[in-house]
N, C-alpha and C positions, 0 to 999 in steps of 0.2 A: 465469476462469483458462484460458489457452489449452491446446490439446491438446499433450501431450508429443510431441516429434518426435525421431527419431533424428538424430544429427549426428556429424560427424567432428571431431577436435581437431587444432590446428596442431602441427606437429613441426619440429624442426631449425631451420635458419636462418630460415625463414618464420615459425615460431612465435615465435622471439626477436624478430623485427622487429615482429610484431603486439603482443607484450608491451610493447616499448619505446614503440611508437606510442600504445597505449591509455593507458599510464601517463603519458606526456607530455601527452596530450590531457586526461586527467583533472586533472592538476596545473595545466595552463594554464587550464582552465575555472574551477578554484577560485581561482586568482590573479586572473583577470579579474573574477570575481564580486565579490571583495573590493574591487578597484579601482573597479569600477562603482558599488558602494554608497557608497564614500568620495566619489566625484565628483558623484553625482546621486541624489537621493531618489526619482527615478522609476524607477531600475533595480530590478528584482525579484530582487536578488541576495542570497544569504544571507551572514551573518557567522559567525565562529567560535562555538565551543561555548556553549550556553545554560547560564550559570552561576548564574542567579537562582532555580533550583528547589532546594528543600531535598532533600537526598539521603536521603529515606526509602525503605526497601526493601519489597518485597512478598514475603511468605513463600510457599513453593510450595503451601501448602494454603489460601491465603486464599480466602474465599468471601463477602466483603462484597457485599451486593446493592445496588450503586450504582444510582441512577436519575439521569436528566438533571436538571441544575439547572433551577429553575423558569423563569428567563428570562436566560440568559447574554448580557448586553448588553456589547459591547466598550467599554472605557474609552478615549476618544479624546483624553484630556488630554495625553498624550505620544505621540511616534511610536515604535511598537514596532520592535524589531530582528528581522530574520529569523533562523531557526535553521539553521545549517549542519551542525553536528556531532551525532552520535548521543549521547544521554544515556547514562550508564554502565549497565552490566549490573545488573539488579535494581532500578533506581530507578523508583518508582511514577509513574504518569501524573499530571499536574496535573488540577485540576478543570475541568469544562467552562467555567466562568466565567473562570478564570485563562487557559485557552487562548484564549478569545474575546478577552480583553484584549490578547493578543499579535498579533492578526490585523491586517494592514494593508489598508485599503480598496483593492479592485481591481475595475474594471468587469467586467461579465459578457461573456464571449466565447462562451458556449454558452446562448443564450436558450431553447433547447428544453428545458433542464434545469430551468426555473423551478419547475414543480410539485414535482418531487422535491427540489429545493434548499430548499423551504419546508415539507417534510413533517417533522413532529417525532413520533417514536415515542411511543406512550402507555405508561404504566406496565404495563398489561396485556400489551401487545405485547412489552415488554422481558422480562417474566417468562416469557412463552411462548417467547421466544428462548433464554433461559438454561436453563430447566428443563422446558419443555413437550414436548420431543421427546427420544427416546433413539436411539442408533445400535444396530447389531446386537449390541454388547457391553453394552447397557444403560446407556450413559453419556449424561448430558446435556451440553450445550455447556459448562456451568460445571464439570462433572467433568473434561472433556477439557482445557480451558484456563481456569484460574481468572481470567485477565485479562479474560474476558468479563464479569465483574462490573462492569467499568468502561466497557463499551461501551454507549453511550446514544443516539448520533446526535443529541445535544442541542445543535445549532447550526443556524442558518439564515443564508444569505448567498449571494454569488455562487459560482460553481464554484471559482474560485481561492481565495476566502476559506475555503471549506470544506476544501480541501486544506491550506491553511495551518493551520487549526484542528486538524485531525487530527495534523499534524506537531508542532505545539507541545504538544498534549495528551500525545503518546506519546514525544516526544523523538527524532524521526526527522528528518533533514534535509529541509526542505520541497521542495527541488528533486529529491530522490530520489522523493518521492511524486508530484510533478508528472510526472517522467519515466516512472514506472511507469504512471500513468494515461494518458499518451500511448501507451505500448506496448499497454496493455490495450484501450483504447476510443477513443482520440483525444478523451478527456474527455466522451464522450457516455453519458448514463445509459440511452439507448435501445439501446445496443449489445447484440447477441445473439451468443453464442459457444459453442463446443464442441457441435456437433450430434451427437446420439446416438440410436440406436434403443433404445427402452426397452419394458419389458413393459406398463407402465400409464401412458400419457401423461396420463391424467386427473388425476394427482396434481401435475402441473406447472401453472404459471399459463398462462392461455389464450394470452397473447401470445407465449409461448415454444414453443407447439405448432405443428407443421407439418401443415397440413390434408391429409387424405387419406393420411397415413402414421402410423407409430408412432414418428416421430422428434420430438425436442424439442431446444431449445437449453438446455443446462444452466447456462451461465455468463451472468450478467446484470449490467448496471450499469457504473459508471465504472471500477471496478477488477475487474470480471468475477468476482464472487463465484459460485463454482460450487456448485450444490445438487443432491443426490440423497439418498436415505434414509441414506446413510453418509458423506456429504461435506458439511461445513458445515451439518449437518442442521437446526439451529435457525434459520437465517438467512432462511428463507422466511416471509413475503413482504417483510420489511423491506429485503432486499438490493436490490430494485428500486423500492421505494416511496420510499426516503430516500437522497439522495446522502450526507448526513452519516453515516448508519449504515453505508453501504457502505464509506466511507473509514475510519471509526472501527474497523470490524471488520477491515479489511485491516491497519491499523496494529497492532491488538492481536495479530493472527496473526504479523506480522513480529516483534514484540517477544517472542512466545512462543519463537521460534527464537533470536532474538538473546540473550535472557536465560538460555539454557541449560536450558529446560524440556523439551526433546524427549528423553524417555528411550527412545524407540523409533527414533530416527534412526540411520542406518547408521554404521559405524566411520568415524572422522575428524571426526565432528560436534564442534563446540566453540562456546562462547558468544562474544559480542563481535565477530561477523562480519556487518556490516550488508548487504553485497552478497550474501553467501551466504544470508542470511536473507530478503532480497527474492527471491532465486532459489528459495528453498524454497516460496514462495507458488505458484510455477509447478510445481515438482516437488521434494519434499524428499528423495527417496530414488532412487538413491544420493546421499548428501550431496555437494553441489557439482557432481559430474560429471553429475547428472541435470538440471541447469539451466543449463549453460554457454551454450547458444545464446540462451536467454532473457535472461540477465544481460548478454550482449554487446549485445543489442538495447536494454536499459534504459540501459546506460552510453553507447551511441551517442546515444540520445535526450537523455540528460543532458548530454553534451559539446556537442551541437548546440543545446541549449536550444530544442527544437522548439516549445514553447508560446509562445515569443516571436517566432516567424517570421511574416512577413506572410501566408503561405499556410496558417497553422494552422487557419483557419476552414474550409479544405477538408480535405484528408487530410494529416496530419503524421506518419504512421506509417512506420517502417521495418518490413519484414517480419521476423518472428522467424526467426532463422537467417541473416540477411544478413551478420552479422559473427560469427565464432566464435573463441573462445580456449579454452585448456585449463585444468585445475585449477590449475596453477602460475601462470598468468596471473591467475586470479581471486584467488588468495592474495596476489599482488603488489598488486593493486588494493585489496583489503581492508586490507592492511597499510599502504597509502599514504593511506587516508582520514584526514581531520582529526578526531580525536576530542577 
């Protein structure tokens, strides 16, 4: 998760122009994505809302201790459709196997991720993640976010297939996850971020420590899961060992905000806002305004479909803060998404 940066917001005529441009770009990208899929099965474009999932809901106090399905093998008897729209507020994730059955085969474009892409968390590791550590308030990960009961990292495949799997499991548009992963790491599990000076570097994994200093990189992996004793405190070491866990946990966290579970978020917080919820991964408080620059970057990568560019094997990132819009712009984009 990137360092929070201060930023300015667009105002007046310039702000209105940026609003209109972003909204148009977002709309055109969705239109072209649908057209692309209709014309060619090789397009990696999503279709409208996933309607094949039973609308079971999750209660706010659910603590089911889900574990990864034994061997979720995709069913290739039919060609699965991509997921474009966000599944409704409160709808439970599908099983690992069901999500795997919806994944379309895609070749690997990040061969360096191979070990992490094929690491499956053990039952003991998942128990340690959910209940093995507490934060300063004595909360386990399961206490803080009951949706972690469903986080398993229970899938192996190519990097794109893993992102698809997490999208289908949690009902988040797959291109949103792809764009967020571009923004966070350029799809590299080896990415290190958020350098900090800490009191005890020894509690961090060796590869995140900076020799000769008390500095460490707190954020690791494809979606930059940030760890310290009070931030995502149960995710170490699975956040860097398993690509699927990293993506699974990111999606569960986004759904935590999207489903309206954040009882501590600032005034203005509401459920059903996918872009704001993605922004909350970067900075949830103050709600929306704390993540404007980040959401601008994600939407820019989404509109440009950076993961499909020929140069993506190099660096496909926009710098966070390259494009900035204000809270009104973000509300407009959220209101315009295809649910």
